[in-house]
N, C-alpha and C positions, 0 to 999 in steps of 0.2 A: 583559374580564378585567382586573383590577388586580393588579399584583405589587408588593409592598413589599420593599425591600431594607433590612435592619437592620444589616448589617455594612459599615462604611465601606471595608474593604479590597476587598470585592466590588464596590462602586460604583466605586472607583478603578480596579480591573482592567477593568471594562466600559468606562469612559471611555478608558483607555489603549488598549484593543483597538479602540475606535471610531476613534481618531485614527491609530493605526499601520496599520490594515488598511483604512481608508477607508469604514467603514460609515456610512450616512446616518442610521440610527436604532438604538435599542436592540433593536428587533424584528429588524433585519437581523443584528445581532451574535448574538442568541439563536438565530435560524434556522441560521446558520453553525455555531455551537457544537453544536447538537443534531444536525445532519446529519452532522457529522464524528465524533461520539462513537458508540461501539458501542451497539446497541440490545438488549442482553441483560439478563436478570434476574440478580440476585445468586445465585451458586451454579450458574448455568447456563453451560456452556461457550460461547464465542463461535461464531457461525455460520461455517462453513467453505465455501469454494467447492467445488463438485463436482470431483472429480479427473478428469483426462483420461487416456486411455490413451496409451501411448508413441507410437503412430502419429499421433494427433491432435496431440500435442505437437510432433512433428517436422514435421508438415505446416504448423503455424501458427508455426513458428520464424522469427524475423527473418533468419536465415541461409539460409533456403530460397532456392534459385536463385543463391546466391553462388559456386557452383563449388567449394565446400569439399569436399575428398575425405576421407571418413571410413573408407575401406578400410584394412585393416591392411597395412602394407608387409612383404613377406617379407624376413626377415633371414637371410641364408645365413652359415654359420660361415666365419671366415677360415682360410686354411691356416696351420698351425703346424708349424715345423720341429722335429723331435724328435731 
């Protein structure tokens, strides 16, 4: 496949990205750009990750096993002199 670039600003952008991000070739820069862009069609909402239920979320939490107490502390009213 041969790709022709007719816009000088696009060519400059590709060259700049190749030097700043350390790509060895134009193909590497294109692969990185295409993998990082969303693959949805115009007018189509972007793909969403399936939602987890609350139990799964809490079990996979990075705070699991940290000893963090999530119990509600009972707050008793203070005595008030009338």
